[in-house]
C-alpha positions as CSV (number, residue, x, y, z in Angstrom):
1,M,75.8,230.9,132.7
2,E,73.5,233.8,131.1
3,L,71.1,234.4,133.7
4,A,74.3,234.6,136.3
5,N,75.6,237.6,134.4
6,F,72.6,239.1,133.7
7,L,72.2,239.1,137.5
8,F,75.3,240.2,138.2
9,D,75.6,243.1,135.7
10,F,71.9,244.4,136.8
11,I,73.4,244.6,140.7
12,L,76.3,246.5,139.9
13,H,74.2,248.6,137.5
14,I,70.8,249.2,139.0
15,D,70.7,252.5,138.3
16,R,71.2,252.1,134.2
17,H,68.5,249.3,134.2
18,L,65.5,250.8,136.2
19,E,66.3,254.0,134.1
20,A,66.1,251.7,131.3
21,F,62.9,249.9,132.7
22,V,61.4,253.3,133.8
23,S,61.8,254.3,130.3
24,S,60.7,251.4,128.8
25,Y,57.6,250.6,131.0
26,G,56.4,253.5,133.2
27,A,55.1,253.6,136.3
28,W,55.0,249.0,136.0
29,V,58.8,249.6,137.7
30,Y,56.9,250.2,141.0
31,A,55.7,246.4,140.4
32,L,59.0,245.3,140.1
33,L,60.8,247.2,142.8
34,F,57.9,245.5,145.1
35,L,58.7,242.5,143.3
36,V,62.5,242.2,144.0
37,I,62.0,243.5,148.1
38,F,59.3,241.5,148.6
39,V,61.0,238.1,146.6
40,E,64.7,239.1,148.5
41,T,62.6,239.6,152.0
42,G,60.3,236.6,151.9
43,V,61.5,234.1,150.1
44,V,64.7,231.9,152.1
45,V,66.4,230.9,148.7
46,M,66.8,234.1,147.3
47,P,69.4,236.3,149.3
48,F,71.3,237.7,146.3
49,L,68.8,240.1,145.2
50,P,69.9,243.8,145.6
51,G,67.9,245.1,148.5
52,D,70.4,247.9,149.9
53,S,71.5,249.6,146.3
54,L,67.7,249.4,145.3
55,L,67.0,251.1,147.8
56,F,69.6,253.4,147.5
57,V,69.2,253.6,143.7
58,V,65.8,254.2,144.1
59,G,65.8,257.8,146.9
60,A,68.5,258.8,144.1
61,M,65.9,258.7,140.8
62,C,63.3,260.5,143.4
63,G,65.4,263.1,144.0
64,V,65.4,263.7,140.7
65,G,62.0,263.2,139.9
66,L,62.0,260.4,137.9
67,L,59.5,258.3,140.6
68,S,57.4,259.4,143.5
69,Y,58.9,259.1,146.8
70,P,56.2,258.5,148.7
71,L,54.7,256.1,146.4
72,A,58.0,255.0,146.1
73,V,59.0,254.2,149.8
74,G,55.2,253.2,150.1
75,L,55.1,249.6,148.2
76,L,59.1,249.0,149.5
77,F,58.1,249.4,153.2
78,A,54.8,247.0,152.4
79,A,56.7,244.6,150.5
80,A,59.9,245.0,153.2
81,V,57.2,243.9,155.9
82,L,55.2,241.5,153.7
83,G,58.1,239.4,152.9
84,N,59.1,239.0,156.1
85,Q,56.3,237.7,157.3
86,S,55.6,235.5,154.7
87,N,59.1,234.5,155.3
88,Y,58.5,233.8,159.4
89,T,55.3,232.5,158.4
90,I,57.1,229.6,156.2
91,G,59.5,228.7,159.0
92,H,57.0,229.1,161.8
93,Y,54.9,225.8,159.4
94,F,57.3,224.0,157.9
95,G,60.9,224.2,159.3
96,P,60.0,221.9,162.2
97,R,58.8,219.2,159.8
98,V,61.8,220.0,157.6
99,F,64.1,219.0,160.5
100,Q,61.6,216.4,162.0
101,W,63.2,218.4,165.0
102,E,62.0,215.6,167.4
103,D,64.8,212.8,166.5
104,S,67.0,214.5,164.2
105,K,70.8,215.8,165.7
106,L,70.9,218.8,163.6
107,F,67.6,220.4,164.6
108,N,66.6,218.2,168.2
109,K,64.3,219.2,170.7
110,K,67.1,221.0,172.8
111,A,68.0,222.8,170.3
112,F,64.9,224.3,169.1
113,N,64.4,225.4,173.0
114,R,67.5,227.0,172.5
115,A,66.6,229.3,169.3
116,H,63.0,230.0,171.4
117,A,64.8,231.4,174.3
118,F,67.3,233.1,172.2
119,Y,64.6,235.0,169.6
120,E,61.8,235.7,172.4
121,R,65.2,236.9,174.4
122,Y,67.1,238.9,171.6
123,G,65.3,238.3,168.4
124,G,63.8,241.9,168.2
125,I,67.2,243.5,167.7
126,T,68.4,240.4,165.6
127,I,65.1,240.8,163.2
128,V,65.8,245.1,163.1
129,A,69.5,244.8,162.0
130,A,69.8,241.5,160.0
131,R,67.4,244.7,157.5
132,F,71.2,246.6,157.1
133,M,73.0,243.1,156.2
134,P,72.6,241.1,153.2
135,F,71.5,237.3,153.0
136,V,71.3,237.8,156.7
137,R,68.1,239.7,156.7
138,T,66.9,237.0,154.3
139,F,67.3,234.0,156.7
140,A,67.1,236.1,160.2
141,P,62.8,235.7,159.4
142,F,63.2,232.5,158.3
143,V,64.9,231.5,162.1
144,A,62.3,233.4,163.6
145,G,59.9,231.4,162.4
146,V,61.7,227.9,162.6
147,S,62.3,228.6,166.6
148,Q,58.3,229.3,166.8
149,M,59.0,233.0,168.0
150,T,56.3,235.2,169.1
151,R,53.9,236.7,165.9
152,S,53.1,239.5,167.4
153,K,56.8,240.3,168.7
154,F,58.1,239.6,165.3
155,M,55.6,241.8,163.8
156,L,56.4,244.7,166.2
157,Y,60.6,244.4,165.2
158,D,59.4,243.5,161.6
159,V,57.8,247.1,161.1
160,T,61.1,248.9,163.0
161,G,63.0,247.5,161.5
162,G,61.6,247.2,157.8
163,A,60.5,251.5,158.7
164,L,64.1,251.8,159.0
165,W,65.4,250.0,156.6
166,V,63.6,251.2,153.6
167,G,62.9,255.0,154.8
168,G,66.5,255.1,156.0
169,I,68.4,254.5,152.5
170,T,66.2,255.7,150.5
171,M,66.9,259.4,152.4
172,A,69.7,258.2,151.8
173,G,69.3,258.1,148.2
174,Y,67.5,260.8,148.0
175,F,70.4,263.4,148.9
176,F,73.6,262.1,148.2
177,G,72.4,259.7,145.2
178,N,72.8,262.4,142.7
179,V,75.7,263.8,144.0
180,P,78.8,264.0,141.6
181,F,81.1,262.1,143.0
182,V,78.6,259.7,144.0
183,K,76.9,258.9,140.9
184,A,80.9,258.3,139.2
185,H,81.6,255.4,141.7
186,L,78.4,253.8,142.1
187,D,79.4,250.7,141.3
188,K,82.1,251.1,144.0
189,I,79.5,252.2,146.8
190,I,77.6,248.9,145.7
191,W,80.5,246.7,146.7
192,V,81.0,248.5,150.3
193,M,77.4,248.1,150.2
194,I,76.9,244.7,149.8
195,L,80.8,243.6,152.0
196,L,81.3,245.5,155.1
197,P,77.9,244.4,156.4
198,G,79.0,240.8,155.6
199,L,82.4,241.2,157.0
200,I,81.4,243.4,160.2
201,V,78.8,239.9,161.0
202,L,82.1,237.7,160.2
203,F,84.3,239.8,162.4
204,G,80.8,239.5,165.5
205,A,81.2,236.0,164.8
206,L,85.2,235.3,165.1
207,K,84.9,237.3,167.9
208,A,82.2,235.7,169.8
209,K,83.7,232.2,168.9
210,R,87.5,233.2,170.2
211,K,85.1,234.4,173.7
212,V,83.8,230.6,173.9
213,V,87.1,229.2,173.2
214,T,88.8,230.9,175.6
């Protein structure tokens, strides 16, 4: 319970926690940033870590000189790409074995072939778009690995999506994170960053379901 409360507080007040960490441990904050993004994108059971808000706050801290922008962005980009590669590899290696797709009704040969065909055709945009969706970005590379999406194709869109995600959100934080209105309402902005992408995905899923039914 205490861990859950800490994580909840860390997500909503990540700016204060990072500033305190910088004050106490200095350059070690870069290792922490790398670890958080790598684990969020690379470990399928850790989708709740604060990826978007972390990037935004890091950009804001770079904007006032507390962190080095090139170093922070470079490390975060590396963590995002390597995390996705790790997640893809886990799915690629363990997925068919865990689900026993030759016999399982949940993950049989037909389902595998459909997933593989989907990721070969639409997987690129899925991997890129998933970067901006909490929870989805953790599972998308794993599913790509399970469906045996081609490694070279996955790498291309992994790097592209990682660059857009890390570069775009840290830049937004750099230019807007220290605006008084944004600083005063950062907790609400974090909630929007968490909930809005999920609502968009839910709306899209419901819309697609209605089309199938009709």
